[in-house]
C-alpha positions, 0 to 999 in steps of 0.5 A: 405419659407413663413409660413402662419399657424396661430399658427406659426405666433402667436409663431413668435410674442411671440418670437419677443415681448420677444426678444424686451422686453429682449433687453430693460432690458439687452445687446444683448450679455447677452440674451440667448435662454433660456431667450427668451423661458422663456419670450415667454413662449415656450420651447427651441425646439419651438424656434429652430423650428423658428430660429437657434440662436439669431443671425438669430432672430436679422437678421430676425428683420433687414430684416423685417425693410428693407422689410417694407421700400421696401413696403412703397417705392412701395406704395409711388411711389416717383420716376417717370422716372427721377423725384423724388417727394420730398414731397412723399419721406418726408412722406415716411421717416416720416412714417418709422421713426414713426414706429421705434419711436413707437417700441423703443426696435426694434430700439435699436436692430438696434443700438446695434446689427447691424453694419452701414456697414451691414445696408448700404449694405441692403439699397444699395441693396434696392436702386438698386432693386427699382431705378435701372432705375435712377441709370443707367442714372446717369452721375456724373463727377468730374474733367472730370472723371465719378464717379462710381455709386456704390460710389454714392449709398454708399454715399447716403446710408451712409447719411441715415443710419448715420442719422438714427443711430444718431437719435436712439442713441439720443433717438429720439431727433428730431421729425420724421417729422422734421428728414425726412424733414432735411434728404431730404432737405440735399440730394435734395438741391444739391446731387440729382440735381448734379446727374441729377435727377429732383426734384419735390417739389410740388407733394404730392398727 
């Protein structure tokens, strides 16, 4: 269910901002509902009208990140048929990374309270949702045996989530644009081509 009432949305933002601020001051485990309510200047009943507990709030933030990536993929149109447009993918990833870089407290929520396994599952589902047509055509073999598609998805999502968590943990040691270029270079210089995906390195319009 989506809520569009302006008061509801304003309260959502108060809760969201309060949680992000508190996480920059103390560990996730030590944050209480009362802490969030006090910081957001709302009562506990109002908080519970939005979320059952802080875990649901955390999961909601994570889902927002996944939804943001989904919307960006839709807008970027990085795949057409069997072709992946690397320049578009690089720009998409760089924009996604910059969004986290501008909201380091949100990035820390991901790092401190969401496991890599959960992240991989979420982004794996996103890959299926957006690129099932590509995944269905994959014909990766090893020693004459077909490699399961789910193995390929797990492999690619582990690269993405692993490097993302490293970057957040390093306090964004690498510029977003450089990280995006490096991740896409590592994946496209072999992994995607082996899978039968056509790489277009020129089209960025």
